[in-house]
N, C-alpha and C positions, 0 to 999 in steps of 0.2 A: 256264195262264194265261188268263183268257177276255177277249176282246177287249170292245175301249173304244173308244166313240167320244164325242171332243170336239163338245156343242155350243157354239157361239159366236153373239153376239148383234155382226153389222156390216153393214156397207155391201157392195154388190154389186164396188166399187172396193176395198175390203181384200180381199176374198176373190180377185179378180184380182193384187193383188198379193203374196199368197201364194204364188199358183201359179206366178206369175213369177220370184220370188225362188228355189222349189225346181226350177224349170226350169232357171235359170242355174247354180244350184249343181252339179245332173246334169252339166249339158254340161261345165262345168270339172270332174271326176273330182272333187270334193268327197264325202262322205259325205250321204246323205239319207235320212232316218230317216220310215217310212211311216206315217201320222196318218191314221184316219177321222176328218174332221170333218165336223160338220154348220152351217151359216150359214145363220143368221136374220137378216132384217131388222131385227128389234124384238123387245123382250121381249113385245109384245101379241099377234105372230104367233106366236112358237113355243107361249104359253097357250091360243092358238084349236085350235094343233093338238095339245099334248099335255093333253089334259084329265084331271082321273083317270080316264073308261071309259075314255080310249086308253091309258092308262097303265096299267090293268088287263090289257088287251088284250096289249099288247103283253109285259108280266110273265107272261101265262100263256101266249103264244106260245113266251117262249123258255123255260119250262120246261118243256113240253112237247113242243119241237119239230115239226117240219114238220106243216101241220095244214092243214084245209080252213077255211072261214067258218063253214059249217056247222055244222062239230065246235064251233069255237071258241061260236058265237052258242049251242048247246045245253048245253055245259059250263056258261057264265056265266050260263044263262038269261035270255039276254037276244033280242029282235027280230031276226030276220036280217037285216032290212034295217037296221038302225043301226048291227049288227057290220058289214056290207059296208060301209057308210060309214066306219066308224072305220078299218077294216082298210086301205082305199083311201087313205083318209087317210095314215096311217102307212107306207106303200109307198110314196105319193109322196113324203113327204118323206124318204124313204133311212132310217128306224127299222126299218123291215122290207126280208125282200127274199124272192123267189118262185125255187120250184124249177124244174126242169122237168118235174115233175107239177103246177104250178099250185100247189102249196102255200107256205104262208108260214113262214119264220120270224125269227128275231132274235137271230143272233150274236151281239150286245153283251151282255158283261156284265157292263158298268156303263156308265154314261151318267154323263159329267163336266162340269159346264158352271160357266164362271165368268161372275158378272152382277156389271155395275158398279152402283155406284147414283149 
């Protein structure tokens, strides 16, 4: 089964409360379900990070495994500097990970987002 990351919109306080609640459950010996969650402070921030070009980079890296930025730029026929910025932004946001060889990968098979109107 592919890993899933939940994308949420919320405040720092909401993220901290979720962390503390989980910590307290674990301390009490209650079962705690592992979840990968990325929290953004607003929909605007999420959309600035996950642009169409960056989503294409994320999909390509997910489909093809551990890759260098140069390889991704060449395969997507994009300028290296632009792909470098996109990969760095996705990495900084937690949507891409880096292996010991400094190659990027995306373990997520699914991004799940719930947005309130």
